[in-house]
N, CA, C and O atoms as a GROMACS GRO file, in nm:
protein
  364
    1MET      N    1  -7.885 -15.911  13.765
    1MET     CA    2  -7.740 -15.893  13.775
    1MET      C    3  -7.696 -15.796  13.665
    1MET      O    4  -7.744 -15.801  13.552
    2THR      N    5  -7.605 -15.710  13.700
    2THR     CA    6  -7.560 -15.606  13.607
    2THR      C    7  -7.422 -15.637  13.552
    2THR      O    8  -7.340 -15.702  13.617
    3ASP      N    9  -7.398 -15.590  13.431
    3ASP     CA   10  -7.266 -15.604  13.370
    3ASP      C   11  -7.186 -15.475  13.382
    3ASP      O   12  -7.078 -15.463  13.324
    4ALA      N   13  -7.238 -15.380  13.458
    4ALA     CA   14  -7.170 -15.251  13.472
    4ALA      C   15  -7.035 -15.269  13.540
    4ALA      O   16  -7.021 -15.345  13.636
    5LYS      N   17  -6.937 -15.200  13.489
    5LYS     CA   18  -6.802 -15.204  13.546
    5LYS      C   19  -6.797 -15.120  13.672
    5LYS      O   20  -6.863 -15.016  13.683
    6LYS      N   21  -6.718 -15.167  13.768
    6LYS     CA   22  -6.705 -15.098  13.896
    6LYS      C   23  -6.573 -15.021  13.900
    6LYS      O   24  -6.466 -15.075  13.869
    7ILE      N   25  -6.582 -14.895  13.939
    7ILE     CA   26  -6.465 -14.808  13.945
    7ILE      C   27  -6.450 -14.754  14.087
    7ILE      O   28  -6.546 -14.707  14.147
    8LEU      N   29  -6.328 -14.763  14.138
    8LEU     CA   30  -6.296 -14.703  14.267
    8LEU      C   31  -6.225 -14.571  14.241
    8LEU      O   32  -6.120 -14.568  14.178
    9VAL      N   33  -6.282 -14.463  14.290
    9VAL     CA   34  -6.222 -14.330  14.279
    9VAL      C   35  -6.163 -14.295  14.416
    9VAL      O   36  -6.235 -14.291  14.516
   10VAL      N   37  -6.032 -14.270  14.418
   10VAL     CA   38  -5.962 -14.234  14.541
   10VAL      C   39  -5.914 -14.091  14.524
   10VAL      O   40  -5.812 -14.065  14.459
   11GLU      N   41  -5.989 -13.998  14.582
   11GLU     CA   42  -5.964 -13.854  14.563
   11GLU      C   43  -6.006 -13.780  14.690
   11GLU      O   44  -6.118 -13.797  14.737
   12ASP      N   45  -5.916 -13.699  14.744
   12ASP     CA   46  -5.946 -13.628  14.868
   12ASP      C   47  -6.012 -13.492  14.845
   12ASP      O   48  -6.061 -13.432  14.940
   13GLU      N   49  -6.014 -13.442  14.725
   13GLU     CA   50  -6.084 -13.317  14.695
   13GLU      C   51  -6.225 -13.352  14.652
   13GLU      O   52  -6.247 -13.403  14.542
   14SER      N   53  -6.321 -13.324  14.740
   14SER     CA   54  -6.458 -13.373  14.720
   14SER      C   55  -6.522 -13.324  14.590
   14SER      O   56  -6.597 -13.398  14.527
   15HIS      N   57  -6.493 -13.201  14.549
   15HIS     CA   58  -6.554 -13.152  14.425
   15HIS      C   59  -6.505 -13.230  14.303
   15HIS      O   60  -6.581 -13.254  14.210
   16LEU      N   61  -6.379 -13.271  14.304
   16LEU     CA   62  -6.327 -13.353  14.194
   16LEU      C   63  -6.385 -13.493  14.200
   16LEU      O   64  -6.423 -13.549  14.097
   17ALA      N   65  -6.391 -13.551  14.319
   17ALA     CA   66  -6.445 -13.686  14.336
   17ALA      C   67  -6.591 -13.691  14.292
   17ALA      O   68  -6.631 -13.781  14.218
   18LYS      N   69  -6.670 -13.594  14.336
   18LYS     CA   70  -6.812 -13.592  14.302
   18LYS      C   71  -6.832 -13.568  14.151
   18LYS      O   72  -6.924 -13.625  14.092
   19GLY      N   73  -6.747 -13.487  14.091
   19GLY     CA   74  -6.756 -13.465  13.947
   19GLY      C   75  -6.725 -13.592  13.869
   19GLY      O   76  -6.795 -13.624  13.772
   20LEU      N   77  -6.621 -13.663  13.910
   20LEU     CA   78  -6.589 -13.791  13.845
   20LEU      C   79  -6.705 -13.889  13.863
   20LEU      O   80  -6.747 -13.955  13.768
   21GLN      N   81  -6.755 -13.898  13.985
   21GLN     CA   82  -6.864 -13.991  14.013
   21GLN      C   83  -6.986 -13.959  13.925
   21GLN      O   84  -7.043 -14.049  13.863
   22PHE      N   85  -7.025 -13.835  13.921
   22PHE     CA   86  -7.140 -13.793  13.841
   22PHE      C   87  -7.125 -13.834  13.695
   22PHE      O   88  -7.215 -13.895  13.637
   23ASN      N   89  -7.012 -13.801  13.637
   23ASN     CA   90  -6.991 -13.828  13.494
   23ASN      C   91  -6.977 -13.978  13.465
   23ASN      O   92  -7.030 -14.026  13.365
   24LEU      N   93  -6.908 -14.049  13.551
   24LEU     CA   94  -6.892 -14.194  13.529
   24LEU      C   95  -7.025 -14.267  13.546
   24LEU      O   96  -7.055 -14.358  13.468
   25GLU      N   97  -7.103 -14.229  13.644
   25GLU     CA   98  -7.233 -14.294  13.664
   25GLU      C   99  -7.328 -14.264  13.548
   25GLU      O  100  -7.409 -14.349  13.511
   26ARG      N  101  -7.319 -14.146  13.490
   26ARG     CA  102  -7.399 -14.113  13.371
   26ARG      C  103  -7.364 -14.203  13.254
   26ARG      O  104  -7.447 -14.227  13.166
   27GLU      N  105  -7.241 -14.252  13.253
   27GLU     CA  106  -7.197 -14.344  13.147
   27GLU      C  107  -7.225 -14.491  13.181
   27GLU      O  108  -7.193 -14.580  13.103
   28GLY      N  109  -7.286 -14.515  13.298
   28GLY     CA  110  -7.328 -14.650  13.333
   28GLY      C  111  -7.235 -14.727  13.425
   28GLY      O  112  -7.258 -14.845  13.450
   29TYR      N  113  -7.131 -14.662  13.477
   29TYR     CA  114  -7.039 -14.728  13.569
   29TYR      C  115  -7.092 -14.723  13.712
   29TYR      O  116  -7.168 -14.633  13.749
   30ILE      N  117  -7.052 -14.820  13.791
   30ILE     CA  118  -7.080 -14.819  13.934
   30ILE      C  119  -6.956 -14.762  14.001
   30ILE      O  120  -6.846 -14.814  13.984
   31VAL      N  121  -6.974 -14.654  14.078
   31VAL     CA  122  -6.860 -14.580  14.132
   31VAL      C  123  -6.863 -14.583  14.284
   31VAL      O  124  -6.966 -14.557  14.347
   32SER      N  125  -6.747 -14.616  14.343
   32SER     CA  126  -6.728 -14.604  14.488
   32SER      C  127  -6.623 -14.496  14.511
   32SER      O  128  -6.524 -14.488  14.438
   33LEU      N  129  -6.647 -14.412  14.612
   33LEU     CA  130  -6.554 -14.304  14.644
   33LEU      C  131  -6.492 -14.326  14.781
   33LEU      O  132  -6.559 -14.366  14.875
   34VAL      N  133  -6.362 -14.300  14.791
   34VAL     CA  134  -6.293 -14.289  14.920
   34VAL      C  135  -6.200 -14.170  14.911
   34VAL      O  136  -6.158 -14.130  14.802
   35ASP      N  137  -6.166 -14.113  15.028
   35ASP     CA  138  -6.089 -13.988  15.026
   35ASP      C  139  -5.949 -14.000  15.084
   35ASP      O  140  -5.883 -13.899  15.108
   36ASN      N  141  -5.901 -14.124  15.106
   36ASN     CA  142  -5.764 -14.141  15.152
   36ASN      C  143  -5.713 -14.280  15.116
   36ASN      O  144  -5.791 -14.370  15.084
   37GLY      N  145  -5.582 -14.295  15.121
   37GLY     CA  146  -5.519 -14.420  15.079
   37GLY      C  147  -5.551 -14.539  15.167
   37GLY      O  148  -5.568 -14.650  15.118
   38GLU      N  149  -5.560 -14.517  15.298
   38GLU     CA  150  -5.591 -14.628  15.388
   38GLU      C  151  -5.730 -14.684  15.360
   38GLU      O  152  -5.749 -14.805  15.361
   39SER      N  153  -5.827 -14.597  15.336
   39SER     CA  154  -5.962 -14.642  15.304
   39SER      C  155  -5.966 -14.718  15.172
   39SER      O  156  -6.042 -14.813  15.156
   40ALA      N  157  -5.883 -14.676  15.077
   40ALA     CA  158  -5.875 -14.746  14.948
   40ALA      C  159  -5.826 -14.889  14.968
   40ALA      O  160  -5.886 -14.982  14.915
   41ILE      N  161  -5.719 -14.906  15.044
   41ILE     CA  162  -5.665 -15.040  15.069
   41ILE      C  163  -5.769 -15.127  15.139
   41ILE      O  164  -5.786 -15.244  15.106
   42GLU      N  165  -5.838 -15.069  15.236
   42GLU     CA  166  -5.942 -15.144  15.310
   42GLU      C  167  -6.054 -15.188  15.216
   42GLU      O  168  -6.095 -15.304  15.220
   43LEU      N  169  -6.104 -15.097  15.133
   43LEU     CA  170  -6.213 -15.130  15.043
   43LEU      C  171  -6.171 -15.232  14.938
   43LEU      O  172  -6.251 -15.318  14.899
   44LEU      N  173  -6.047 -15.224  14.892
   44LEU     CA  174  -5.998 -15.321  14.794
   44LEU      C  175  -5.992 -15.462  14.852
   44LEU      O  176  -5.998 -15.560  14.778
   45GLY      N  177  -5.979 -15.473  14.982
   45GLY     CA  178  -5.982 -15.604  15.047
   45GLY      C  179  -6.123 -15.660  15.060
   45GLY      O  180  -6.140 -15.778  15.089
   46GLU      N  181  -6.223 -15.575  15.039
   46GLU     CA  182  -6.362 -15.616  15.056
   46GLU      C  183  -6.438 -15.633  14.926
   46GLU      O  184  -6.532 -15.712  14.918
   47GLN      N  185  -6.399 -15.559  14.822
   47GLN     CA  186  -6.472 -15.558  14.696
   47GLN      C  187  -6.378 -15.570  14.579
   47GLN      O  188  -6.260 -15.536  14.588
   48ALA      N  189  -6.432 -15.617  14.467
   48ALA     CA  190  -6.356 -15.624  14.342
   48ALA      C  191  -6.393 -15.503  14.255
   48ALA      O  192  -6.509 -15.462  14.250
   49PHE      N  193  -6.293 -15.448  14.187
   49PHE     CA  194  -6.313 -15.335  14.098
   49PHE      C  195  -6.250 -15.364  13.963
   49PHE      O  196  -6.160 -15.448  13.952
   50ASP      N  197  -6.298 -15.294  13.861
   50ASP     CA  198  -6.244 -15.309  13.726
   50ASP      C  199  -6.140 -15.202  13.694
   50ASP      O  200  -6.061 -15.219  13.601
   51LEU      N  201  -6.140 -15.093  13.770
   51LEU     CA  202  -6.049 -14.981  13.748
   51LEU      C  203  -6.040 -14.900  13.876
   51LEU      O  204  -6.138 -14.889  13.951
   52MET      N  205  -5.922 -14.844  13.901
   52MET     CA  206  -5.908 -14.750  14.011
   52MET      C  207  -5.853 -14.619  13.955
   52MET      O  208  -5.751 -14.619  13.886
   53ILE      N  209  -5.920 -14.509  13.986
   53ILE     CA  210  -5.871 -14.376  13.954
   53ILE      C  211  -5.813 -14.324  14.085
   53ILE      O  212  -5.885 -14.304  14.183
   54LEU      N  213  -5.682 -14.304  14.087
   54LEU     CA  214  -5.608 -14.284  14.210
   54LEU      C  215  -5.530 -14.153  14.209
   54LEU      O  216  -5.441 -14.134  14.126
   55ASP      N  217  -5.564 -14.064  14.299
   55ASP     CA  218  -5.490 -13.938  14.315
   55ASP      C  219  -5.354 -13.971  14.378
   55ASP      O  220  -5.345 -14.055  14.466
   56ILE      N  221  -5.251 -13.906  14.333
   56ILE     CA  222  -5.117 -13.928  14.389
   56ILE      C  223  -5.104 -13.865  14.527
   56ILE      O  224  -5.044 -13.924  14.617
   57MET      N  225  -5.159 -13.745  14.543
   57MET     CA  226  -5.142 -13.671  14.668
   57MET      C  227  -5.264 -13.694  14.758
   57MET      O  228  -5.365 -13.625  14.745
   58LEU      N  229  -5.253 -13.791  14.849
   58LEU     CA  230  -5.362 -13.829  14.938
   58LEU      C  231  -5.319 -13.822  15.084
   58LEU      O  232  -5.201 -13.836  15.114
   59PRO      N  233  -5.413 -13.801  15.174
   59PRO     CA  234  -5.380 -13.809  15.316
   59PRO      C  235  -5.370 -13.956  15.360
   59PRO      O  236  -5.422 -14.046  15.296
   60LYS      N  237  -5.302 -13.976  15.470
   60LYS     CA  238  -5.284 -14.104  15.538
   60LYS      C  239  -5.193 -14.201  15.465
   60LYS      O  240  -5.106 -14.262  15.527
   61LEU      N  241  -5.210 -14.217  15.335
   61LEU     CA  242  -5.127 -14.307  15.254
   61LEU      C  243  -5.132 -14.255  15.112
   61LEU      O  244  -5.239 -14.253  15.051
   62ASN      N  245  -5.018 -14.211  15.057
   62ASN     CA  246  -5.022 -14.147  14.926
   62ASN      C  247  -5.051 -14.248  14.814
   62ASN      O  248  -5.041 -14.369  14.833
   63GLY      N  249  -5.088 -14.196  14.698
   63GLY     CA  250  -5.127 -14.279  14.585
   63GLY      C  251  -5.018 -14.372  14.536
   63GLY      O  252  -5.047 -14.484  14.494
   64ILE      N  253  -4.893 -14.329  14.540
   64ILE     CA  254  -4.783 -14.415  14.497
   64ILE      C  255  -4.776 -14.538  14.588
   64ILE      O  256  -4.759 -14.650  14.539
   65GLU      N  257  -4.788 -14.518  14.718
   65GLU     CA  258  -4.784 -14.630  14.812
   65GLU      C  259  -4.905 -14.722  14.794
   65GLU      O  260  -4.892 -14.844  14.804
   66VAL      N  261  -5.021 -14.664  14.769
   66VAL     CA  262  -5.140 -14.746  14.744
   66VAL      C  263  -5.116 -14.835  14.622
   66VAL      O  264  -5.142 -14.955  14.627
   67ALA      N  265  -5.068 -14.776  14.513
   67ALA     CA  266  -5.041 -14.854  14.391
   67ALA      C  267  -4.940 -14.964  14.416
   67ALA      O  268  -4.958 -15.076  14.369
   68LYS      N  269  -4.833 -14.934  14.491
   68LYS     CA  270  -4.733 -15.037  14.522
   68LYS      C  271  -4.795 -15.152  14.599
   68LYS      O  272  -4.769 -15.268  14.570
   69ARG      N  273  -4.877 -15.119  14.698
   69ARG     CA  274  -4.941 -15.224  14.779
   69ARG      C  275  -5.037 -15.308  14.696
   69ARG      O  276  -5.043 -15.430  14.712
   70VAL      N  277  -5.111 -15.244  14.608
   70VAL     CA  278  -5.202 -15.318  14.521
   70VAL      C  279  -5.124 -15.413  14.431
   70VAL      O  280  -5.162 -15.528  14.415
   71ARG      N  281  -5.016 -15.365  14.374
   71ARG     CA  282  -4.938 -15.447  14.281
   71ARG      C  283  -4.863 -15.561  14.353
   71ARG      O  284  -4.818 -15.654  14.287
   72ASN      N  285  -4.850 -15.554  14.483
   72ASN     CA  286  -4.788 -15.662  14.560
   72ASN      C  287  -4.892 -15.766  14.605
   72ASN      O  288  -4.862 -15.851  14.689
   73THR      N  289  -5.013 -15.760  14.550
   73THR     CA  290  -5.118 -15.856  14.580
   73THR      C  291  -5.158 -15.928  14.451
   73THR      O  292  -5.097 -15.907  14.346
   74ASP      N  293  -5.259 -16.011  14.461
   74ASP     CA  294  -5.312 -16.078  14.342
   74ASP      C  295  -5.417 -15.995  14.270
   74ASP      O  296  -5.473 -16.039  14.169
   75ILE      N  297  -5.445 -15.875  14.320
   75ILE     CA  298  -5.545 -15.787  14.259
   75ILE      C  299  -5.488 -15.733  14.128
   75ILE      O  300  -5.378 -15.676  14.124
   76ARG      N  301  -5.563 -15.752  14.020
   76ARG     CA  302  -5.517 -15.706  13.889
   76ARG      C  303  -5.627 -15.626  13.819
   76ARG      O  304  -5.732 -15.681  13.784
   77PHE      N  305  -5.602 -15.500  13.799
   77PHE     CA  306  -5.689 -15.412  13.722
   77PHE      C  307  -5.608 -15.288  13.688
   77PHE      O  308  -5.506 -15.262  13.751
   78PRO      N  309  -5.652 -15.212  13.589
   78PRO     CA  310  -5.581 -15.088  13.555
   78PRO      C  311  -5.592 -14.985  13.667
   78PRO      O  312  -5.693 -14.976  13.737
   79ILE      N  313  -5.486 -14.907  13.681
   79ILE     CA  314  -5.484 -14.795  13.775
   79ILE      C  315  -5.452 -14.670  13.696
   79ILE      O  316  -5.347 -14.660  13.633
   80LEU      N  317  -5.542 -14.574  13.700
   80LEU     CA  318  -5.522 -14.444  13.637
   80LEU      C  319  -5.484 -14.348  13.748
   80LEU      O  320  -5.565 -14.320  13.837
   81MET      N  321  -5.362 -14.296  13.744
   81MET     CA  322  -5.315 -14.206  13.850
   81MET      C  323  -5.331 -14.062  13.804
   81MET      O  324  -5.302 -14.026  13.690
   82THR      N  325  -5.380 -13.980  13.898
   82THR     CA  326  -5.404 -13.840  13.868
   82THR      C  327  -5.333 -13.751  13.970
   82THR      O  328  -5.296 -13.796  14.079
   83VAL      N  329  -5.316 -13.628  13.934
   83VAL     CA  330  -5.264 -13.528  14.028
   83VAL      C  331  -5.330 -13.396  13.990
   83VAL      O  332  -5.346 -13.364  13.872
   84SER      N  333  -5.367 -13.320  14.091
   84SER     CA  334  -5.424 -13.188  14.064
   84SER      C  335  -5.350 -13.085  14.147
   84SER      O  336  -5.331 -13.102  14.267
   85TYR      N  337  -5.311 -12.981  14.082
   85TYR     CA  338  -5.244 -12.870  14.149
   85TYR      C  339  -5.339 -12.752  14.144
   85TYR      O  340  -5.342 -12.678  14.046
   86THR      N  341  -5.415 -12.734  14.251
   86THR     CA  342  -5.514 -12.628  14.253
   86THR      C  343  -5.453 -12.490  14.273
   86THR      O  344  -5.518 -12.388  14.246
   87HIS      N  345  -5.330 -12.486  14.319
   87HIS     CA  346  -5.266 -12.357  14.346
   87HIS      C  347  -5.151 -12.331  14.249
   87HIS      O  348  -5.059 -12.255  14.280
   88LEU      N  349  -5.156 -12.392  14.136
   88LEU     CA  350  -5.052 -12.375  14.036
   88LEU      C  351  -5.069 -12.240  13.969
   88LEU      O  352  -5.178 -12.204  13.926
   89THR      N  353  -4.960 -12.165  13.961
   89THR     CA  354  -4.963 -12.037  13.890
   89THR      C  355  -4.883 -12.049  13.763
   89THR      O  356  -4.771 -12.100  13.762
   90LEU      N  357  -4.941 -12.003  13.657
   90LEU     CA  358  -4.876 -12.008  13.525
   90LEU      C  359  -4.831 -11.869  13.486
   90LEU      O  360  -4.891 -11.769  13.525
   91PRO      N  361  -4.724 -11.863  13.408
   91PRO     CA  362  -4.676 -11.730  13.365
   91PRO      C  363  -4.773 -11.662  13.273
   91PRO      O  364  -4.747 -11.550  13.229
   0.00000   0.00000   0.00000
């Protein structure tokens, strides 16, 4: 039996999700990936996690709605919300 913490990464940009997974697993975490909000809610009903890294801008169900639904349950763990603007232009 392992004491490794389980992290759910909810990110629709695969390169970001895979990068997070790679780095977190190198640090000893068990990482599950899903690419939309509906899949996150489904997986949370099946497994326990210690942390969720949650993108705000997701297909099917956005990150804000996922967080609201999680907080309306008995599930208690930290949620780290992220946002990435790949097309952001800076002056």
